[in-house]
N, C-alpha and C positions, 0 to 999 in steps of 0.2 A: 383247135385252137392255139394259137401260140403265146403266151401271157409270159408277162416280166413281170416282175414282182421288186421293191423298192420302199425302204422305210427311212428316216430323217434322224440324225443322231450328229454328234460332234465331240472331239477327245480334246485334251489340252496337249496331253502326251503320251509317249508307250504304257505308262502306268494307268493314267484314265481311260486309256485303250481298252488294256485288259481287263480293267475292274467293270466297262461297261460291256465288255464281252460276256463275263462270268456272271455278272449278278442277277438277282431274281428279275424276271421277264427282261432280261439283258439280250445283244445282239446274237450271240450264238442260239439262243431259246426262241427267237424271232425267224434265225435263217432257216433250222429245223421245220418251226412251225410253216413256214410258208411254202419250203419243199414239200411239203406233208399235205398241205391243202389246196397246193396250186399246182403243183410240178411244173414251176415254172423251167423257159427255155433260157432265162438271166433273172440275174439278180444283182442290184445295187444300193449303196446306200448314198444319201445327198446330204449336205451338212451347207447351213447357211452363213457361215466364214469360211474359215480351211480348218480342214484337219489332215493331219500328215497320213497318206495312205499305205506308208509302210509300215506303220502302227495297228493296222487294222488286225483286229482279230479275227475277221473272219478268210474265209481260202482267196487266194489272189484273184479267182474270176470274180469274186462278188467287188466288181467297181466302185469305188470312191469318187463322188462326183461334188467338188466344189463351188460354191458361188463366190468364190473369192477374196471377201472381207478382211481385214487385218484378224488374227483371232485375237480375244477380247473386246471386240466391238461391242457397247454396252445395247441389251435389248431391252425394248418398251414395245410393248402391244399395239400403240399407236403410232409410234413415228421412225421405230427402228424393224420394221420387220422381218426379221431373219427368218423366220419359217415363210414368209415369202421369198426370200432370199432363195432357201433351199428348193421351194415349190418350181421357182422360174428355171433354176439350175436343171433340175430333174427333167422337166418339160423338155427342155432344150437339148439334152443328152439324149431322151428316147426318141425325141423327132429327129433328130440324125440318122437315127437308125430307124426311121419308118419302117420297111421293108421287114423290118426282123422280129415284130409281133401284131396283135390283133387286141389284145387288151393289155393295158397298163394297169397294175394292183398297188395299193396301198394298203399295207397293214403297220399300225404302228405297234413300237415295241411295247410299251408299258401297259397293256392289257389281255384280259384272259378272254380266251373263243368260247363261247359256247354252243347249243344245241344250233347252228347253221348247215345250212347245206349250200356248200359251196357251188356245188355242179348245178343244181338247180337255180340257184342267185347267176351264177355266171351265164348261163343259157337264158334265164329269162331276160336280163340285161341286153346281151348280145341281141335276142331277138324282137326290142322294143324300139321306139326312136329315139329316145332321150341319149345325151352323148356321156353324160356322168353320173353314176350311180354315188349317192353319199348318205346320210343321217342329218335330220335336220335339227340344227343348235336356236334354239329360238325363233325368228326370224332368220335364221342364215343357213348355210351348211356347216357340218363338222365333222369330226373322225368318228371311230377310230380305223374306220374302214371306205376309201374311196375307189371304185373303177372307172377307168378313163377309154371309151371308143378313141383313134387316132383323131377324130373332128372334134373332141373334146379335149383332149392335152393341144391341139393346136388354138383350142378358144381363149385356153389359159395360158397360153405364152402370150397371144397377141391381142388378149380384147380386155385387157388389165383396166381398174375403173382406178388405182389409185398409184403411186409408186411404190414400192417396198423400202424406199428410205424418203423421209420427209422431214425438213427443218422444226425443231421443237420452238412454236412462236412464243414470243418476250412475254404477251399477254395468256398468263395462266389463266383466264376464264375465256379462251378463245375455244369455238367448238373443236370437238373432237374427229379426228379423219375416223372413216370406218374402219372396223376389225375387219379381219382377212375372212372371216365366217360371213360378215355382209356383203364384202364384194364378191364371196364365191357366189353367192345367191342371186347378186346383181347380174354378174357373168353370164350364168347358168339358169336366166328367170326363164320358165316355159319349156327349159333341153335338160333336166335332172330329174333321177327319182329315187326317193328313198322307199325302202320296202318296209321300214318300219315307222311310218307316219305317227305312230301314237304316243312315240318317247321325245319330248322338245328337249333333251340335254344331250343326244349324240352318245347316248349310254356312257358318260363320264361321272362316273363317283367320284372322281378327285381327291381319294383319301388322303389327307395330310395338308389339304390346301385349303383355300378360302371358300365357305360354305360348301361344302361334301356331300354331297347325299348319304344323310346316315340311317337310312331304313335299308338293311341287309337284306329284311325277308323280300323288298321290291327288286333291288338288284338281283340275287340270285335266280330273278326270272329273266333278266334282260340276256339279249342275245350277243353283247360283249359288257363287259366290264372296262372302261378304262381308268387306268390309275385304281387300281382296288384296294380295298380295305385287305391286306392279308389274313385278316382272321377267316375270311369267307374263300381262300383261296381252295382250301380240300374239300369242301361241300360242292361249291361251286364246279370245280372238274371233276367229280366225282358223279355229279348228278345232270350236269348241262356240259362240258366237253367232250364226255365221252360219246354225246348224241351228233357231235360233228362230222360232216360228210365231206370228203376230198371231193375236188373236180377228177372227170370221168377221163381217162385219154379220148 
């Protein structure tokens, strides 16, 4: 099984890139992690705007794929979906080398990895009919882990329900366009697999953001913790991360 692994990121300049490489749960940690768990044939980073590739803190063989929007383009979860731009760029890049991979894996950077058997997970997914593996996010599909078969990547690139960039209406009371998590659920209706159907929040603790999951006793049992409370990191890694199993050759 030939695996490609990727993540989304962005940086403004060389200093920002270096900081994002070295910070806790930064890009160097991500790169080491995906190498350990997935043994990918290739890794790349996707940016929803423009990040200068020569500033990347990762080795040269980790390609930086840019969506091309001007750096500093304002982000808006409804109208300026920079994450969607990053996903579009990533799918186009991967599908341009469709002959080189069997499984495309996205693992977010700001996440703790728990007691996940990645070998069993990937092999189960490859034996199923679904074309996307992802976690549920309320009524949508969220992160921090996605896996695509080639047909799933094609579906995301060419079956979009909304544009990444939409004009903001003059009427503030106008209905909001769908979020990307809801769009993914529409694109992959009937053809995605959620191995953890009981968790409706996509393992997002979102510490420091609006409405975080504050019950650390619950969070410590999750297979992933996205944007974790730093206070749980040591216990989580000691009791959960040590149980993670990598993909076997």
